Every structure is written in C-alpha cells, then in structure tokens.
C-alpha positions in Angstrom: 0.0 0.0 -0.1 2.8 2.4 1.0 4.6 1.9 -2.5 1.5 2.3 -4.4 0.4 5.3 -2.7 3.6 7.1 -2.9 4.0 6.2 -6.6 0.6 7.4 -7.4 1.1 10.6 -5.5 4.4 11.3 -7.4 2.7 10.8 -10.6 -0.9 12.7 -10.2 -0.4 15.1 -7.5 -1.7 18.6 -8.4 -3.7 17.3 -11.3 -7.4 17.9 -11.9 -9.8 15.1 -12.7 -11.2 16.0 -16.0 -13.3 12.8 -16.8 -14.6 9.6 -15.0 -15.4 6.3 -16.3 -16.7 3.5 -14.2 -17.5 -0.2 -15.0 -20.8 -1.6 -14.5 -19.9 -4.3 -11.8 -21.5 -2.9 -8.3 -19.0 -4.8 -6.0 -16.3 -2.2 -6.1 -18.3 0.6 -5.1 -19.1 1.4 -1.4 -20.3 4.9 -2.5 -22.5 4.6 -5.6 -20.7 4.9 -8.8 -23.1 7.5 -10.1 -22.2 9.8 -7.0 -18.5 9.1 -7.4 -18.4 10.0 -11.0 -20.5 13.2 -10.4 -18.2 14.2 -7.2 -14.8 13.4 -8.7 -15.0 15.2 -12.0 -13.5 18.8 -11.5 -11.6 18.2 -8.3 -7.8 18.4 -8.0 -5.7 15.6 -6.4 -4.1 17.4 -3.6 -2.2 14.4 -2.3 -2.4 10.5 -2.2 -1.2 8.6 0.9 -1.7 5.5 2.8 -3.9 5.0 5.9 -3.8 1.5 7.0 -4.6 -0.8 4.0 -6.3 2.0 2.2 -5.1 4.6 -0.3 -6.6 7.7 0.4 -6.9 10.6 -2.3 -7.2 14.1 -0.8 -9.4 16.2 -3.1 -10.0 19.8 -3.5 -13.3 21.6 -3.7 -15.0 21.3 -7.3 -13.4 23.9 -9.8 -10.5 24.8 -7.3 -7.6 26.2 -9.2 -4.5 23.8 -9.9 -1.6 24.8 -7.7 1.3 26.4 -9.5 4.4 24.0 -9.9 6.5 26.5 -7.6 3.9 26.5 -4.9 5.0 24.4 -1.9 2.5 21.6 -1.5 2.8 20.1 1.9 0.7 17.1 2.4 -0.5 17.9 5.9 -1.6 21.5 4.8 -3.3 20.1 1.8 -5.2 17.3 3.9 -6.5 20.3 6.1 -7.6 22.0 2.9 -9.2 18.9 1.3 -12.9 19.1 0.5 -13.4 15.5 -0.4 -11.5 11.9 -0.1 -11.4 9.2 -2.7 -10.6 6.0 -0.9 -9.1 2.9 -2.6 -9.0 -0.6 -0.9 -7.0 -3.1 -3.4 -8.3 -6.0 -1.7 -6.4 -9.1 -2.6 -5.9 -8.6 -6.3 -6.4 -4.9 -7.0 -4.1 -2.6 -8.7 -4.1 1.4 -9.1 -1.9 2.4 -11.8 -1.0 5.6 -13.6 -0.8 5.0 -17.6 -1.1 6.7 -20.9 -4.8 6.8 -22.2 -3.8 5.1 -25.4 -2.5 1.9 -23.6 -4.8 -1.3 -23.6 -7.4 -1.3 -21.0 -6.8 -4.4 -18.9 -9.7 -6.9 -18.3 -11.3 -6.2 -15.0 -10.8 -2.5 -15.1 -13.5 -0.8 -12.9 -12.5 2.8 -12.9 -10.4 5.2 -15.3 -9.9 8.9 -14.2 -8.6 11.1 -16.9 -6.2 13.7 -15.6 -5.2 17.1 -16.7 -1.6 16.1 -17.1 -2.6 13.7 -19.8 -2.4 10.3 -17.8 -5.2 8.1 -16.7 -5.4 6.8 -13.2 -6.9 3.2 -13.4 -8.2 0.6 -10.7 -8.2 -2.9 -11.9 -9.3 -5.8 -9.6 -10.0 -9.2 -11.3 -11.7 -10.8 -8.1 -13.7 -7.5 -7.1 -12.7 -7.7 -3.5 -11.4 -4.2 -3.5 -13.6 -1.3 -2.9 -13.9 2.4 -4.0 -15.6 5.0 -1.5 -15.9 8.8 -1.7 -16.5 11.0 1.2 -17.7 14.7 1.3 -15.6 16.2 4.1 -18.2 18.9 4.4 -21.0 16.2 5.5 -18.6 13.2 6.5 -15.7 12.5 8.7 -12.3 11.9 7.2 -11.2 8.3 6.8 -9.1 7.0 9.7 -7.7 3.6 10.3 -8.9 1.7 13.3 -5.5 0.5 14.5 -2.2 1.9 15.6 0.4 2.5 12.6 2.9 -0.2 12.7 5.9 2.0 11.3 5.8 4.6 14.2 4.2 2.9 17.2 6.7 2.9 20.4 7.7 0.0 22.6 5.1 0.7 25.2 2.3 1.3 22.9 3.2 -2.1 21.0 3.4 -4.1 24.2 0.0 -2.7 25.3 -1.8 -4.0 22.2 -1.2 -7.6 23.1 -1.3 -7.6 27.0 -3.6 -10.2 28.4 -4.8 -11.4 24.9 -5.0 -15.3 24.4 -5.1 -15.1 20.6 -2.2 -16.4 18.6 0.3 -13.8 18.0 -0.2 -14.1 14.3 -3.7 -13.5 14.4 -3.1 -10.3 16.6 -0.8 -9.0 14.2 -3.4 -9.4 11.4 -6.1 -7.8 13.5 -6.5 -4.4 11.9 -8.2 -2.9 14.8 -4.8 -3.5 16.9 -2.3 -2.6 14.0 -3.4 -1.2 10.7 -1.9 -2.3 7.5 0.1 -5.5 8.5 -0.6 -8.3 6.0 -0.1 -12.0 5.9 3.5 -11.7 4.3 4.8 -9.3 6.6 3.3 -10.9 9.7 5.1 -14.3 8.7 8.4 -12.6 7.9 8.5 -10.4 11.1 7.6 -13.3 13.3 10.6 -15.3 11.8 13.0 -12.6 12.2 11.9 -12.1 15.8 12.2 -15.8 16.5 8.6 -16.3 17.6 6.3 -19.1 16.6 3.1 -17.8 15.1 0.8 -19.8 17.4 2.2 -18.5 20.6 -0.3 -16.7 22.7 0.0 -12.8 22.4 -0.3 -12.3 26.2 2.4 -14.7 27.2 5.1 -13.1 25.1 7.7 -11.4 27.3 8.5 -7.7 27.0 11.9 -8.5 25.4 10.2 -10.8 22.7 7.6 -8.2 21.9 10.4 -5.7 21.4 12.1 -8.0 19.0 9.0 -8.4 17.2 8.2 -4.7 17.0 11.7 -3.9 15.7 11.5 -6.9 13.2 8.1 -5.7 12.0 9.2 -2.1 11.4 12.5 -3.3 9.7 10.7 -5.8 7.4 8.0 -3.0 6.5 10.7 -0.4 5.8 12.9 -2.8 3.6 9.9 -3.9 1.8 8.9 -0.4 0.8 12.3 0.1 -0.3 12.2 -2.7 -2.6 8.8 -1.9 -4.0 6.8 -4.5 -2.1 6.4 -8.2 -2.8 5.1 -9.4 -6.0 3.7 -12.8 -5.3 0.3 -12.5 -7.1 -1.1 -9.6 -9.1 0.7 -6.7 -7.1 2.2 -4.0 -9.2 3.3 -0.4 -8.2 1.7 2.8 -9.6 3.8 2.4 -12.9 2.8 -1.3 -13.3 6.2 -2.5 -12.2 6.7 -5.5 -9.9 8.3 -5.4 -6.5 11.4 -7.2 -5.4 10.9 -8.1 -1.7 9.5 -11.6 -2.4 13.2 -12.4 -3.4 14.2 -11.9 0.2 11.2 -13.9 1.9 12.7 -16.1 4.5 9.5 -18.1 5.2 6.5 -16.8 3.4 5.5 -19.5 0.5 8.7 -21.5 1.0 6.9 -24.6 2.2 9.5 -27.6 2.3 12.3 -25.4 1.4 15.2 -25.3 3.7 15.5 -22.3 6.2 17.8 -19.6 5.1 19.4 -19.7 8.5 19.5 -23.4 9.8 18.3 -25.4 6.8 15.4 -26.8 8.5 12.3 -27.3 6.1 9.9 -24.5 6.3 6.5 -25.6 7.5 2.9 -24.3 6.7 0.0 -24.3 9.1 -3.4 -22.3 9.3 -3.8 -19.5 11.7 -7.3 -18.0 11.7 -7.8 -19.3 8.1 -4.5 -17.8 6.9 -1.6 -19.7 5.4 1.3 -19.3 7.9 4.9 -20.1 7.3 7.5 -20.5 10.0 10.6 -22.3 10.7 10.3 -25.1 13.5 13.9 -24.5 14.8 14.5 -20.8 14.5 10.9 -19.8 16.0 10.2 -20.8 19.6 
C-alpha cells in the first residue's frame, strides 16, 4: 500500500480530474458509482497517501485552481484544505496504476480517471474484493484507520496492544483494529526475524520478545517499501512494475524449502484461516 500510494502521489499530485469512467460491476463501489463520478470530476488531486490498508486521495473543492508548480505542496496542509476524499482498497488482487490513455485497458478495469496532465489513473481488480468510496468532508468524517500505525508505534504502545490477549500472535498482528496495515506476508516474515512461533499466545510473550517483534516488523516493512513490495500475485506499483521483496522472503510461501538460517524445512500451518509459514527450529 505504501509503495503504491507514494508512486501514485508522485505521478498525479496537483492534477485535475477531467473525466471519470466506471465499469458496470457494483461490487467495488461502497459509494454509488454515479455519485462518485459526479463528485470526482473537476476536483484536483491534492495528495495521495496510505492510511492502514487503504489508499486515500485528498481532493480539492470542485473547480478549485490547480496549484502552481512553484507552490509548496505540504501534504498535511493540503489534507487540512481537502474538501473530499476518494478512498481505494485494493483487496487481494487490486491494482491502482497511472498510465497513458492509449494503452490497452486491462480486463477487469473498474475505474478510469482522466487527468489534466494527460495520464489516466486506473483501478483494476480481477476478483472484485477491493472497493472504492467517496467522502464529502463537509458532511462526513475523514477516513481513519482503526488500529495503530506499525511503522511509528513505540515500545510501550506496541506491548500494550497484546497484553492479556489469548489469541495467537499471528492472528493479533493481522487484526486491523490493533495494528493497521500489517498483511499476511509481513506478519510471517516479522515473526521469523523475531524468532517467535506464530501460534504463541500474544499475552504470554515477554517484554523482550515483543520488542524484538516490534523492531523486526518495522525493519521488514521499511525494507519491503524500499524494494517496492512483494509481487507474489497481482501486485504491481503505480507504474505497473513488480516489487522485489519476495526475493528476500525467509519463510512466506517457502513450504518444504530449507530455512535460510538453519536449513530446517519451512512448515505451513493455518492460523485464523490464513496460510502461515515458519521455521520450527529458529522460531520458539
């Protein structure tokens, strides 16, 4: 999400939405497509950023002037001036890409936004698990994630999230009301680097173990962002380019392969219905 959001922001920030096309499938639309099309056209994309597992486009008032290139565009001040938000959830297979209008339109494209800079912003989602929502900030609250931000949470706050919980630590990491934005890949990879088995009860982890996990999680997330994410399915960045972090996975989708540290075969189990990968020797 962070890689996609920053890439889209870099490509579309400060451009006006001049035309909107939406597909006929109703699944992606949390806000009716007709209202989204009507409200999006004419607004300027002030900034695009990640909030949890969502991509949030901050939008100007309808007909507001396009900022001059020399004008400083600070995201926080822009968000304060935003009149609306377009919120994109990619689901499991969604993509948000910036492309030339003449490029072929991929199957399962559900949204095309024509921009004043000559590009198109497209939302593609084969399985239609993603969603699109529009909020008028004059009448609705801004979008906020339910849980804490994993990249910035401190030691005390992180430990407090799991205190007294009986649920498996892997399940707790995926709970978006606790930590927002942590997905299956990064939960597995962080637990491996912290040396913690995914089925350990959250509330039974020591303070030292939780701090190892917090540091591992933040290190994994930052490194994955630097490498453009993990392309293990349909994921690509805003330019349609695949990420490279999957080349550094230690456990995720490496079932039966030797651990990169001790050579023990990686095992796969299910935790809250999610495929979970770990090393039985390195993780305790």
